[in-house]
Jmol script that loads the backbone (N, CA, C; Angstrom):
load data "model"
ATOM      1  N   MET A   1      73.460 106.152  46.540  1.00  0.00           N
ATOM      2  CA  MET A   1      74.086 104.954  47.031  1.00  0.00           C
ATOM      3  C   MET A   1      74.576 105.193  48.455  1.00  0.00           C
ATOM      4  N   HIS A   2      74.411 104.196  49.289  1.00  0.00           N
ATOM      5  CA  HIS A   2      74.790 104.287  50.698  1.00  0.00           C
ATOM      6  C   HIS A   2      76.239 103.852  50.879  1.00  0.00           C
ATOM      7  N   ILE A   3      76.976 104.626  51.659  1.00  0.00           N
ATOM      8  CA  ILE A   3      78.354 104.294  51.991  1.00  0.00           C
ATOM      9  C   ILE A   3      78.383 103.813  53.439  1.00  0.00           C
ATOM     10  N   SER A   4      78.805 102.576  53.650  1.00  0.00           N
ATOM     11  CA  SER A   4      78.909 102.018  54.990  1.00  0.00           C
ATOM     12  C   SER A   4      80.277 102.381  55.560  1.00  0.00           C
ATOM     13  N   ILE A   5      80.275 103.075  56.706  1.00  0.00           N
ATOM     14  CA  ILE A   5      81.527 103.487  57.337  1.00  0.00           C
ATOM     15  C   ILE A   5      81.621 102.804  58.689  1.00  0.00           C
ATOM     16  N   GLN A   6      82.737 102.079  58.909  1.00  0.00           N
ATOM     17  CA  GLN A   6      82.951 101.389  60.167  1.00  0.00           C
ATOM     18  C   GLN A   6      84.292 101.813  60.751  1.00  0.00           C
ATOM     19  N   GLY A   7      84.381 101.778  62.069  1.00  0.00           N
ATOM     20  CA  GLY A   7      85.615 102.129  62.734  1.00  0.00           C
ATOM     21  C   GLY A   7      86.112 100.991  63.602  1.00  0.00           C
ATOM     22  N   HIS A   8      87.410 100.809  63.614  1.00  0.00           N
ATOM     23  CA  HIS A   8      88.037  99.786  64.445  1.00  0.00           C
ATOM     24  C   HIS A   8      89.054 100.502  65.323  1.00  0.00           C
ATOM     25  N   HIS A   9      88.822 100.501  66.619  1.00  0.00           N
ATOM     26  CA  HIS A   9      89.629 101.235  67.592  1.00  0.00           C
ATOM     27  C   HIS A   9      89.551 102.746  67.384  1.00  0.00           C
ATOM     28  N   ILE A  10      88.476 103.192  66.770  1.00  0.00           N
ATOM     29  CA  ILE A  10      88.268 104.621  66.567  1.00  0.00           C
ATOM     30  C   ILE A  10      86.762 104.864  66.489  1.00  0.00           C
ATOM     31  N   SER A  11      86.318 105.957  67.082  1.00  0.00           N
ATOM     32  CA  SER A  11      84.906 106.292  66.975  1.00  0.00           C
ATOM     33  C   SER A  11      84.711 107.194  65.759  1.00  0.00           C
ATOM     34  N   ILE A  12      83.679 106.929  65.010  1.00  0.00           N
ATOM     35  CA  ILE A  12      83.403 107.681  63.789  1.00  0.00           C
ATOM     36  C   ILE A  12      82.643 108.944  64.176  1.00  0.00           C
ATOM     37  N   THR A  13      83.319 110.058  64.106  1.00  0.00           N
ATOM     38  CA  THR A  13      82.682 111.333  64.424  1.00  0.00           C
ATOM     39  C   THR A  13      81.981 111.868  63.178  1.00  0.00           C
ATOM     40  N   GLU A  14      81.184 112.887  63.380  1.00  0.00           N
ATOM     41  CA  GLU A  14      80.463 113.480  62.251  1.00  0.00           C
ATOM     42  C   GLU A  14      81.444 114.124  61.270  1.00  0.00           C
ATOM     43  N   ALA A  15      82.530 114.692  61.781  1.00  0.00           N
ATOM     44  CA  ALA A  15      83.530 115.309  60.909  1.00  0.00           C
ATOM     45  C   ALA A  15      84.218 114.262  60.028  1.00  0.00           C
ATOM     46  N   ILE A  16      84.547 113.112  60.602  1.00  0.00           N
ATOM     47  CA  ILE A  16      85.162 112.039  59.811  1.00  0.00           C
ATOM     48  C   ILE A  16      84.172 111.523  58.784  1.00  0.00           C
ATOM     49  N   GLN A  17      82.924 111.354  59.190  1.00  0.00           N
ATOM     50  CA  GLN A  17      81.896 110.866  58.277  1.00  0.00           C
ATOM     51  C   GLN A  17      81.688 111.849  57.119  1.00  0.00           C
ATOM     52  N   ASN A  18      81.667 113.145  57.420  1.00  0.00           N
ATOM     53  CA  ASN A  18      81.521 114.149  56.368  1.00  0.00           C
ATOM     54  C   ASN A  18      82.721 114.145  55.428  1.00  0.00           C
ATOM     55  N   SER A  19      83.915 113.949  55.974  1.00  0.00           N
ATOM     56  CA  SER A  19      85.119 113.896  55.156  1.00  0.00           C
ATOM     57  C   SER A  19      85.075 112.700  54.198  1.00  0.00           C
ATOM     58  N   VAL A  20      84.676 111.541  54.708  1.00  0.00           N
ATOM     59  CA  VAL A  20      84.578 110.347  53.855  1.00  0.00           C
ATOM     60  C   VAL A  20      83.529 110.559  52.774  1.00  0.00           C
ATOM     61  N   ASN A  21      82.367 111.076  53.134  1.00  0.00           N
ATOM     62  CA  ASN A  21      81.306 111.297  52.147  1.00  0.00           C
ATOM     63  C   ASN A  21      81.726 112.301  51.084  1.00  0.00           C
ATOM     64  N   GLU A  22      82.439 113.349  51.495  1.00  0.00           N
ATOM     65  CA  GLU A  22      82.902 114.361  50.550  1.00  0.00           C
ATOM     66  C   GLU A  22      83.912 113.779  49.568  1.00  0.00           C
ATOM     67  N   LYS A  23      84.863 113.008  50.076  1.00  0.00           N
ATOM     68  CA  LYS A  23      85.888 112.415  49.214  1.00  0.00           C
ATOM     69  C   LYS A  23      85.293 111.358  48.289  1.00  0.00           C
ATOM     70  N   MET A  24      84.367 110.565  48.795  1.00  0.00           N
ATOM     71  CA  MET A  24      83.774 109.508  47.977  1.00  0.00           C
ATOM     72  C   MET A  24      82.824 110.081  46.921  1.00  0.00           C
ATOM     73  N   ALA A  25      82.241 111.249  47.177  1.00  0.00           N
ATOM     74  CA  ALA A  25      81.378 111.882  46.175  1.00  0.00           C
ATOM     75  C   ALA A  25      82.182 112.216  44.920  1.00  0.00           C
ATOM     76  N   LYS A  26      83.435 112.624  45.104  1.00  0.00           N
ATOM     77  CA  LYS A  26      84.297 112.903  43.959  1.00  0.00           C
ATOM     78  C   LYS A  26      84.598 111.635  43.177  1.00  0.00           C
ATOM     79  N   VAL A  27      84.754 110.530  43.886  1.00  0.00           N
ATOM     80  CA  VAL A  27      85.041 109.250  43.237  1.00  0.00           C
ATOM     81  C   VAL A  27      83.804 108.743  42.499  1.00  0.00           C
ATOM     82  N   LEU A  28      82.638 108.893  43.109  1.00  0.00           N
ATOM     83  CA  LEU A  28      81.411 108.330  42.554  1.00  0.00           C
ATOM     84  C   LEU A  28      80.961 109.009  41.265  1.00  0.00           C
ATOM     85  N   ARG A  29      81.420 110.217  41.018  1.00  0.00           N
ATOM     86  CA  ARG A  29      80.982 110.889  39.796  1.00  0.00           C
ATOM     87  C   ARG A  29      81.670 110.340  38.550  1.00  0.00           C
ATOM     88  N   HIS A  30      82.720 109.510  38.725  1.00  0.00           N
ATOM     89  CA  HIS A  30      83.423 108.932  37.589  1.00  0.00           C
ATOM     90  C   HIS A  30      82.786 107.636  37.096  1.00  0.00           C
ATOM     91  N   TYR A  31      81.977 106.995  37.934  1.00  0.00           N
ATOM     92  CA  TYR A  31      81.417 105.694  37.557  1.00  0.00           C
ATOM     93  C   TYR A  31      80.042 105.554  38.194  1.00  0.00           C
ATOM     94  N   ASP A  32      79.060 105.183  37.399  1.00  0.00           N
ATOM     95  CA  ASP A  32      77.665 105.155  37.858  1.00  0.00           C
ATOM     96  C   ASP A  32      77.207 103.805  38.397  1.00  0.00           C
ATOM     97  N   HIS A  33      77.832 102.724  37.994  1.00  0.00           N
ATOM     98  CA  HIS A  33      77.312 101.384  38.259  1.00  0.00           C
ATOM     99  C   HIS A  33      77.905 100.757  39.519  1.00  0.00           C
ATOM    100  N   ILE A  34      77.932 101.482  40.604  1.00  0.00           N
ATOM    101  CA  ILE A  34      78.490 100.973  41.851  1.00  0.00           C
ATOM    102  C   ILE A  34      77.370 100.338  42.669  1.00  0.00           C
ATOM    103  N   ASN A  35      77.573  99.082  43.073  1.00  0.00           N
ATOM    104  CA  ASN A  35      76.559  98.378  43.854  1.00  0.00           C
ATOM    105  C   ASN A  35      76.626  98.753  45.333  1.00  0.00           C
ATOM    106  N   SER A  36      77.816  98.711  45.919  1.00  0.00           N
ATOM    107  CA  SER A  36      77.957  99.051  47.331  1.00  0.00           C
ATOM    108  C   SER A  36      79.379  99.513  47.616  1.00  0.00           C
ATOM    109  N   MET A  37      79.502 100.246  48.724  1.00  0.00           N
ATOM    110  CA  MET A  37      80.809 100.726  49.144  1.00  0.00           C
ATOM    111  C   MET A  37      80.918 100.602  50.652  1.00  0.00           C
ATOM    112  N   LYS A  38      82.025 100.027  51.103  1.00  0.00           N
ATOM    113  CA  LYS A  38      82.272  99.862  52.533  1.00  0.00           C
ATOM    114  C   LYS A  38      83.618 100.494  52.852  1.00  0.00           C
ATOM    115  N   VAL A  39      83.637 101.389  53.823  1.00  0.00           N
ATOM    116  CA  VAL A  39      84.864 102.063  54.238  1.00  0.00           C
ATOM    117  C   VAL A  39      85.161 101.641  55.668  1.00  0.00           C
ATOM    118  N   MET A  40      86.384 101.182  55.905  1.00  0.00           N
ATOM    119  CA  MET A  40      86.816 100.748  57.234  1.00  0.00           C
ATOM    120  C   MET A  40      87.966 101.637  57.674  1.00  0.00           C
ATOM    121  N   LEU A  41      87.799 102.323  58.790  1.00  0.00           N
ATOM    122  CA  LEU A  41      88.826 103.186  59.343  1.00  0.00           C
ATOM    123  C   LEU A  41      89.341 102.550  60.624  1.00  0.00           C
ATOM    124  N   SER A  42      90.658 102.499  60.777  1.00  0.00           N
ATOM    125  CA  SER A  42      91.209 101.873  61.973  1.00  0.00           C
ATOM    126  C   SER A  42      92.477 102.589  62.409  1.00  0.00           C
ATOM    127  N   VAL A  43      92.780 102.400  63.680  1.00  0.00           N
ATOM    128  CA  VAL A  43      94.010 102.925  64.259  1.00  0.00           C
ATOM    129  C   VAL A  43      94.794 101.732  64.762  1.00  0.00           C
ATOM    130  N   ASP A  44      96.021 101.614  64.291  1.00  0.00           N
ATOM    131  CA  ASP A  44      96.881 100.502  64.677  1.00  0.00           C
ATOM    132  C   ASP A  44      97.827 100.989  65.762  1.00  0.00           C
ATOM    133  N   ASN A  45      97.669 100.498  66.963  1.00  0.00           N
ATOM    134  CA  ASN A  45      98.507 100.912  68.071  1.00  0.00           C
ATOM    135  C   ASN A  45      99.749 100.042  68.225  1.00  0.00           C
ATOM    136  N   HIS A  46      99.847  99.005  67.421  1.00  0.00           N
ATOM    137  CA  HIS A  46     101.002  98.116  67.472  1.00  0.00           C
ATOM    138  C   HIS A  46     102.187  98.806  66.791  1.00  0.00           C
ATOM    139  N   HIS A  47     103.324  98.804  67.426  1.00  0.00           N
ATOM    140  CA  HIS A  47     104.495  99.407  66.806  1.00  0.00           C
ATOM    141  C   HIS A  47     105.735  98.558  67.065  1.00  0.00           C
ATOM    142  N   THR A  48     106.641  98.615  66.127  1.00  0.00           N
ATOM    143  CA  THR A  48     107.908  97.905  66.223  1.00  0.00           C
ATOM    144  C   THR A  48     109.032  98.931  66.127  1.00  0.00           C
ATOM    145  N   GLU A  49     110.255  98.460  65.956  1.00  0.00           N
ATOM    146  CA  GLU A  49     111.378  99.384  65.833  1.00  0.00           C
ATOM    147  C   GLU A  49     111.273 100.221  64.562  1.00  0.00           C
ATOM    148  N   LYS A  50     110.722  99.632  63.507  1.00  0.00           N
ATOM    149  CA  LYS A  50     110.618 100.354  62.236  1.00  0.00           C
ATOM    150  C   LYS A  50     109.440 101.308  62.215  1.00  0.00           C
ATOM    151  N   THR A  51     108.326 100.912  62.802  1.00  0.00           N
ATOM    152  CA  THR A  51     107.146 101.778  62.807  1.00  0.00           C
ATOM    153  C   THR A  51     106.907 102.261  64.221  1.00  0.00           C
ATOM    154  N   HIS A  52     107.383 103.424  64.512  1.00  0.00           N
ATOM    155  CA  HIS A  52     107.201 103.994  65.836  1.00  0.00           C
ATOM    156  C   HIS A  52     105.760 104.438  66.011  1.00  0.00           C
ATOM    157  N   LYS A  53     105.343 104.562  67.237  1.00  0.00           N
ATOM    158  CA  LYS A  53     103.967 104.936  67.519  1.00  0.00           C
ATOM    159  C   LYS A  53     103.667 106.293  66.886  1.00  0.00           C
ATOM    160  N   GLY A  54     102.566 106.357  66.180  1.00  0.00           N
ATOM    161  CA  GLY A  54     102.162 107.589  65.538  1.00  0.00           C
ATOM    162  C   GLY A  54     102.553 107.670  64.073  1.00  0.00           C
ATOM    163  N   HIS A  55     103.413 106.783  63.600  1.00  0.00           N
ATOM    164  CA  HIS A  55     103.845 106.802  62.215  1.00  0.00           C
ATOM    165  C   HIS A  55     103.046 105.769  61.423  1.00  0.00           C
ATOM    166  N   HIS A  56     102.269 106.239  60.505  1.00  0.00           N
ATOM    167  CA  HIS A  56     101.446 105.396  59.635  1.00  0.00           C
ATOM    168  C   HIS A  56     100.557 104.456  60.440  1.00  0.00           C
ATOM    169  N   SER A  57      99.992 104.964  61.500  1.00  0.00           N
ATOM    170  CA  SER A  57      99.153 104.112  62.328  1.00  0.00           C
ATOM    171  C   SER A  57      97.666 104.283  62.022  1.00  0.00           C
ATOM    172  N   HIS A  58      97.301 105.272  61.214  1.00  0.00           N
ATOM    173  CA  HIS A  58      95.900 105.475  60.830  1.00  0.00           C
ATOM    174  C   HIS A  58      95.685 104.855  59.454  1.00  0.00           C
ATOM    175  N   VAL A  59      94.781 103.897  59.388  1.00  0.00           N
ATOM    176  CA  VAL A  59      94.564 103.135  58.164  1.00  0.00           C
ATOM    177  C   VAL A  59      93.136 103.353  57.677  1.00  0.00           C
ATOM    178  N   ALA A  60      93.014 103.632  56.388  1.00  0.00           N
ATOM    179  CA  ALA A  60      91.708 103.766  55.741  1.00  0.00           C
ATOM    180  C   ALA A  60      91.642 102.748  54.606  1.00  0.00           C
ATOM    181  N   GLU A  61      90.584 101.936  54.609  1.00  0.00           N
ATOM    182  CA  GLU A  61      90.394 100.909  53.582  1.00  0.00           C
ATOM    183  C   GLU A  61      89.017 101.092  52.973  1.00  0.00           C
ATOM    184  N   ALA A  62      88.914 100.763  51.700  1.00  0.00           N
ATOM    185  CA  ALA A  62      87.621 100.835  51.016  1.00  0.00           C
ATOM    186  C   ALA A  62      87.440  99.602  50.157  1.00  0.00           C
ATOM    187  N   LEU A  63      86.235  99.061  50.187  1.00  0.00           N
ATOM    188  CA  LEU A  63      85.854  97.936  49.346  1.00  0.00           C
ATOM    189  C   LEU A  63      84.666  98.385  48.518  1.00  0.00           C
ATOM    190  N   LEU A  64      84.853  98.400  47.217  1.00  0.00           N
ATOM    191  CA  LEU A  64      83.846  98.887  46.283  1.00  0.00           C
ATOM    192  C   LEU A  64      83.389  97.723  45.424  1.00  0.00           C
ATOM    193  N   ARG A  65      82.111  97.495  45.374  1.00  0.00           N
ATOM    194  CA  ARG A  65      81.568  96.400  44.560  1.00  0.00           C
ATOM    195  C   ARG A  65      80.886  96.986  43.330  1.00  0.00           C
ATOM    196  N   VAL A  66      81.394  96.570  42.172  1.00  0.00           N
ATOM    197  CA  VAL A  66      80.811  96.950  40.883  1.00  0.00           C
ATOM    198  C   VAL A  66      80.448  95.653  40.173  1.00  0.00           C
ATOM    199  N   PRO A  67      79.604  95.699  39.167  1.00  0.00           N
ATOM    200  CA  PRO A  67      79.220  94.457  38.492  1.00  0.00           C
ATOM    201  C   PRO A  67      80.435  93.702  37.944  1.00  0.00           C
ATOM    202  N   GLY A  68      80.638  92.511  38.461  1.00  0.00           N
ATOM    203  CA  GLY A  68      81.714  91.650  38.000  1.00  0.00           C
ATOM    204  C   GLY A  68      83.043  91.842  38.695  1.00  0.00           C
ATOM    205  N   LYS A  69      83.165  92.813  39.592  1.00  0.00           N
ATOM    206  CA  LYS A  69      84.457  93.086  40.235  1.00  0.00           C
ATOM    207  C   LYS A  69      84.269  93.590  41.649  1.00  0.00           C
ATOM    208  N   GLU A  70      85.333  93.425  42.425  1.00  0.00           N
ATOM    209  CA  GLU A  70      85.466  94.077  43.725  1.00  0.00           C
ATOM    210  C   GLU A  70      86.768  94.848  43.693  1.00  0.00           C
ATOM    211  N   ILE A  71      86.717  96.103  44.085  1.00  0.00           N
ATOM    212  CA  ILE A  71      87.906  96.947  44.086  1.00  0.00           C
ATOM    213  C   ILE A  71      88.246  97.254  45.533  1.00  0.00           C
ATOM    214  N   PHE A  72      89.485  96.968  45.927  1.00  0.00           N
ATOM    215  CA  PHE A  72      89.932  97.197  47.291  1.00  0.00           C
ATOM    216  C   PHE A  72      91.126  98.135  47.272  1.00  0.00           C
ATOM    217  N   VAL A  73      91.095  99.150  48.122  1.00  0.00           N
ATOM    218  CA  VAL A  73      92.238 100.045  48.285  1.00  0.00           C
ATOM    219  C   VAL A  73      92.494 100.253  49.765  1.00  0.00           C
ATOM    220  N   GLN A  74      93.747 100.531  50.089  1.00  0.00           N
ATOM    221  CA  GLN A  74      94.143 100.756  51.469  1.00  0.00           C
ATOM    222  C   GLN A  74      95.195 101.850  51.479  1.00  0.00           C
ATOM    223  N   ALA A  75      95.080 102.752  52.440  1.00  0.00           N
ATOM    224  CA  ALA A  75      96.072 103.812  52.608  1.00  0.00           C
ATOM    225  C   ALA A  75      96.294 104.031  54.091  1.00  0.00           C
ATOM    226  N   SER A  76      97.532 104.360  54.445  1.00  0.00           N
ATOM    227  CA  SER A  76      97.837 104.634  55.841  1.00  0.00           C
ATOM    228  C   SER A  76      98.641 105.920  55.917  1.00  0.00           C
ATOM    229  N   GLY A  77      98.523 106.560  57.052  1.00  0.00           N
ATOM    230  CA  GLY A  77      99.229 107.815  57.242  1.00  0.00           C
ATOM    231  C   GLY A  77      99.306 108.184  58.701  1.00  0.00           C
ATOM    232  N   ASP A  78      99.852 109.364  58.962  1.00  0.00           N
ATOM    233  CA  ASP A  78     100.024 109.835  60.330  1.00  0.00           C
ATOM    234  C   ASP A  78      98.741 110.369  60.940  1.00  0.00           C
ATOM    235  N   ASP A  79      97.801 110.817  60.088  1.00  0.00           N
ATOM    236  CA  ASP A  79      96.508 111.265  60.601  1.00  0.00           C
ATOM    237  C   ASP A  79      95.394 110.662  59.756  1.00  0.00           C
ATOM    238  N   MET A  80      94.216 110.596  60.315  1.00  0.00           N
ATOM    239  CA  MET A  80      93.103 109.912  59.652  1.00  0.00           C
ATOM    240  C   MET A  80      92.646 110.653  58.398  1.00  0.00           C
ATOM    241  N   TYR A  81      92.620 111.983  58.438  1.00  0.00           N
ATOM    242  CA  TYR A  81      92.145 112.740  57.283  1.00  0.00           C
ATOM    243  C   TYR A  81      93.090 112.583  56.092  1.00  0.00           C
ATOM    244  N   GLY A  82      94.381 112.514  56.343  1.00  0.00           N
ATOM    245  CA  GLY A  82      95.344 112.258  55.277  1.00  0.00           C
ATOM    246  C   GLY A  82      95.186 110.869  54.694  1.00  0.00           C
ATOM    247  N   SER A  83      94.901 109.904  55.561  1.00  0.00           N
ATOM    248  CA  SER A  83      94.678 108.529  55.099  1.00  0.00           C
ATOM    249  C   SER A  83      93.427 108.438  54.240  1.00  0.00           C
ATOM    250  N   ILE A  84      92.377 109.147  54.642  1.00  0.00           N
ATOM    251  CA  ILE A  84      91.131 109.152  53.867  1.00  0.00           C
ATOM    252  C   ILE A  84      91.369 109.777  52.497  1.00  0.00           C
ATOM    253  N   ALA A  85      92.116 110.879  52.459  1.00  0.00           N
ATOM    254  CA  ALA A  85      92.405 111.549  51.187  1.00  0.00           C
ATOM    255  C   ALA A  85      93.234 110.654  50.269  1.00  0.00           C
ATOM    256  N   ALA A  86      94.240 109.980  50.823  1.00  0.00           N
ATOM    257  CA  ALA A  86      95.069 109.079  50.020  1.00  0.00           C
ATOM    258  C   ALA A  86      94.263 107.893  49.509  1.00  0.00           C
ATOM    259  N   MET A  87      93.376 107.369  50.353  1.00  0.00           N
ATOM    260  CA  MET A  87      92.521 106.259  49.945  1.00  0.00           C
ATOM    261  C   MET A  87      91.603 106.693  48.799  1.00  0.00           C
ATOM    262  N   ALA A  88      91.045 107.890  48.898  1.00  0.00           N
ATOM    263  CA  ALA A  88      90.146 108.394  47.858  1.00  0.00           C
ATOM    264  C   ALA A  88      90.892 108.582  46.540  1.00  0.00           C
ATOM    265  N   GLN A  89      92.137 109.057  46.603  1.00  0.00           N
ATOM    266  CA  GLN A  89      92.930 109.213  45.383  1.00  0.00           C
ATOM    267  C   GLN A  89      93.201 107.866  44.718  1.00  0.00           C
ATOM    268  N   LYS A  90      93.555 106.872  45.510  1.00  0.00           N
ATOM    269  CA  LYS A  90      93.810 105.541  44.961  1.00  0.00           C
ATOM    270  C   LYS A  90      92.551 104.962  44.338  1.00  0.00           C
ATOM    271  N   LEU A  91      91.432 105.123  45.031  1.00  0.00           N
ATOM    272  CA  LEU A  91      90.168 104.599  44.527  1.00  0.00           C
ATOM    273  C   LEU A  91      89.756 105.328  43.254  1.00  0.00           C
ATOM    274  N   ASP A  92      89.962 106.621  43.212  1.00  0.00           N
ATOM    275  CA  ASP A  92      89.635 107.413  42.025  1.00  0.00           C
ATOM    276  C   ASP A  92      90.458 106.938  40.830  1.00  0.00           C
ATOM    277  N   ARG A  93      91.752 106.672  41.048  1.00  0.00           N
ATOM    278  CA  ARG A  93      92.607 106.171  39.982  1.00  0.00           C
ATOM    279  C   ARG A  93      92.113 104.828  39.455  1.00  0.00           C
ATOM    280  N   LYS A  94      91.747 103.936  40.371  1.00  0.00           N
ATOM    281  CA  LYS A  94      91.275 102.605  39.954  1.00  0.00           C
ATOM    282  C   LYS A  94      89.942 102.689  39.218  1.00  0.00           C
ATOM    283  N   ILE A  95      89.054 103.560  39.680  1.00  0.00           N
ATOM    284  CA  ILE A  95      87.749 103.711  39.018  1.00  0.00           C
ATOM    285  C   ILE A  95      87.921 104.288  37.615  1.00  0.00           C
ATOM    286  N   ARG A  96      88.772 105.301  37.461  1.00  0.00           N
ATOM    287  CA  ARG A  96      88.999 105.874  36.135  1.00  0.00           C
ATOM    288  C   ARG A  96      89.632 104.840  35.203  1.00  0.00           C
ATOM    289  N   LYS A  97      90.538 104.020  35.721  1.00  0.00           N
ATOM    290  CA  LYS A  97      91.154 102.970  34.917  1.00  0.00           C
ATOM    291  C   LYS A  97      90.107 101.947  34.462  1.00  0.00           C
ATOM    292  N   LEU A  98      89.218 101.552  35.370  1.00  0.00           N
ATOM    293  CA  LEU A  98      88.146 100.619  35.036  1.00  0.00           C
ATOM    294  C   LEU A  98      87.213 101.224  33.990  1.00  0.00           C
ATOM    295  N   ASN A  99      86.862 102.484  34.165  1.00  0.00           N
ATOM    296  CA  ASN A  99      85.964 103.163  33.235  1.00  0.00           C
ATOM    297  C   ASN A  99      86.594 103.264  31.845  1.00  0.00           C
ATOM    298  N   ASN A 100      87.875 103.598  31.774  1.00  0.00           N
ATOM    299  CA  ASN A 100      88.565 103.662  30.484  1.00  0.00           C
ATOM    300  C   ASN A 100      88.635 102.298  29.816  1.00  0.00           C
ATOM    301  N   LYS A 101      88.867 101.266  30.606  1.00  0.00           N
ATOM    302  CA  LYS A 101      88.932  99.905  30.080  1.00  0.00           C
ATOM    303  C   LYS A 101      87.587  99.490  29.480  1.00  0.00           C
ATOM    304  N   ILE A 102      86.509  99.790  30.185  1.00  0.00           N
ATOM    305  CA  ILE A 102      85.169  99.450  29.688  1.00  0.00           C
ATOM    306  C   ILE A 102      84.852 100.241  28.428  1.00  0.00           C
ATOM    307  N   ASN A 103      85.165 101.541  28.431  1.00  0.00           N
ATOM    308  CA  ASN A 103      84.892 102.377  27.253  1.00  0.00           C
ATOM    309  C   ASN A 103      85.692 101.925  26.046  1.00  0.00           C
ATOM    310  N   LYS A 104      86.931 101.486  26.278  1.00  0.00           N
ATOM    311  CA  LYS A 104      87.760 101.015  25.174  1.00  0.00           C
ATOM    312  C   LYS A 104      87.148  99.762  24.552  1.00  0.00           C
ATOM    313  N   LYS A 105      86.631  98.852  25.383  1.00  0.00           N
ATOM    314  CA  LYS A 105      85.984  97.640  24.862  1.00  0.00           C
ATOM    315  C   LYS A 105      84.724  97.985  24.077  1.00  0.00           C
ATOM    316  N   VAL A 106      83.943  98.933  24.582  1.00  0.00           N
ATOM    317  CA  VAL A 106      82.705  99.324  23.903  1.00  0.00           C
ATOM    318  C   VAL A 106      83.028  99.955  22.546  1.00  0.00           C
ATOM    319  N   ARG A 107      84.044 100.820  22.499  1.00  0.00           N
ATOM    320  CA  ARG A 107      84.421 101.452  21.236  1.00  0.00           C
ATOM    321  C   ARG A 107      84.967 100.441  20.249  1.00  0.00           C
ATOM    322  N   ALA A 108      85.728  99.460  20.730  1.00  0.00           N
ATOM    323  CA  ALA A 108      86.272  98.438  19.839  1.00  0.00           C
ATOM    324  C   ALA A 108      85.156  97.582  19.253  1.00  0.00           C
ATOM    325  N   LYS A 109      84.171  97.255  20.094  1.00  0.00           N
ATOM    326  CA  LYS A 109      83.045  96.456  19.622  1.00  0.00           C
ATOM    327  C   LYS A 109      82.214  97.249  18.621  1.00  0.00           C
ATOM    328  N   ALA A 110      82.020  98.535  18.858  1.00  0.00           N
ATOM    329  CA  ALA A 110      81.226  99.372  17.960  1.00  0.00           C
ATOM    330  C   ALA A 110      81.938  99.537  16.615  1.00  0.00           C
ATOM    331  N   SER A 111      83.240  99.677  16.627  1.00  0.00           N
ATOM    332  CA  SER A 111      83.966  99.858  15.371  1.00  0.00           C
ATOM    333  C   SER A 111      84.019  98.554  14.573  1.00  0.00           C
ATOM    334  N   ARG A 112      83.955  97.431  15.257  1.00  0.00           N
ATOM    335  CA  ARG A 112      83.981  96.139  14.572  1.00  0.00           C
ATOM    336  C   ARG A 112      82.690  95.919  13.791  1.00  0.00           C
ATOM    337  N   PHE A 113      81.571  96.396  14.316  1.00  0.00           N
ATOM    338  CA  PHE A 113      80.285  96.188  13.666  1.00  0.00           C
ATOM    339  C   PHE A 113      79.838  97.366  12.823  1.00  0.00           C
ATOM    340  N   ALA A 114      80.611  98.407  12.758  1.00  0.00           N
ATOM    341  CA  ALA A 114      80.251  99.581  11.956  1.00  0.00           C
ATOM    342  C   ALA A 114      80.436  99.259  10.480  1.00  0.00           C
ATOM    343  N   PRO A 115      79.568  99.794   9.633  1.00  0.00           N
ATOM    344  CA  PRO A 115      79.739  99.536   8.196  1.00  0.00           C
ATOM    345  C   PRO A 115      80.998 100.234   7.678  1.00  0.00           C
ATOM    346  N   GLU A 116      81.616  99.607   6.709  1.00  0.00           N
ATOM    347  CA  GLU A 116      82.823 100.177   6.165  1.00  0.00           C
ATOM    348  C   GLU A 116      82.463 101.359   5.262  1.00  0.00           C
ATOM    349  N   PRO A 117      83.271 102.406   5.300  1.00  0.00           N
ATOM    350  CA  PRO A 117      82.951 103.581   4.476  1.00  0.00           C
ATOM    351  C   PRO A 117      83.154 103.259   2.998  1.00  0.00           C
ATOM    352  N   LYS A 118      82.285 103.823   2.181  1.00  0.00           N
ATOM    353  CA  LYS A 118      82.369 103.596   0.736  1.00  0.00           C
ATOM    354  C   LYS A 118      83.285 104.659   0.141  1.00  0.00           C
ATOM    355  N   LEU A 119      84.145 104.179  -0.699  1.00  0.00           N
ATOM    356  CA  LEU A 119      85.064 105.092  -1.366  1.00  0.00           C
ATOM    357  C   LEU A 119      84.436 105.584  -2.657  1.00  0.00           C
ATOM    358  N   LEU A 120      84.577 106.864  -2.910  1.00  0.00           N
ATOM    359  CA  LEU A 120      84.068 107.435  -4.168  1.00  0.00           C
ATOM    360  C   LEU A 120      85.087 107.220  -5.262  1.00  0.00           C
ATOM    361  N   ALA A 121      84.631 106.686  -6.373  1.00  0.00           N
ATOM    362  CA  ALA A 121      85.567 106.414  -7.480  1.00  0.00           C
ATOM    363  C   ALA A 121      85.378 107.380  -8.605  1.00  0.00           C
TER     364      ALA A 121
END
end "model"
wireframe off; spacefill off
backbone 0.3
color backbone group
């Protein structure tokens, strides 16, 4: 599966691209039915009194399309690699939750149609 990586106010270097691919490979092994993945990396230079320049200005977002759903996660941090790692953790959590939910439905459906055990008298 192809991962689309885009940058906003940041150039995507080979090191950043390798970091995203490495982190997303860990996420992708939990769920097989992913249609597409788009990763957007940006640097926010806007700052106010609460967010000083350099504090949580690196933002990593991911949009994952699976059959019937779109999963969106966003993480920000002081450096881009930390933001990518946090984004991957959030996405991994959401994918595992989705996978458990689907498996629970499949098991419930299978147990509903399973023949009842015969008791020996």
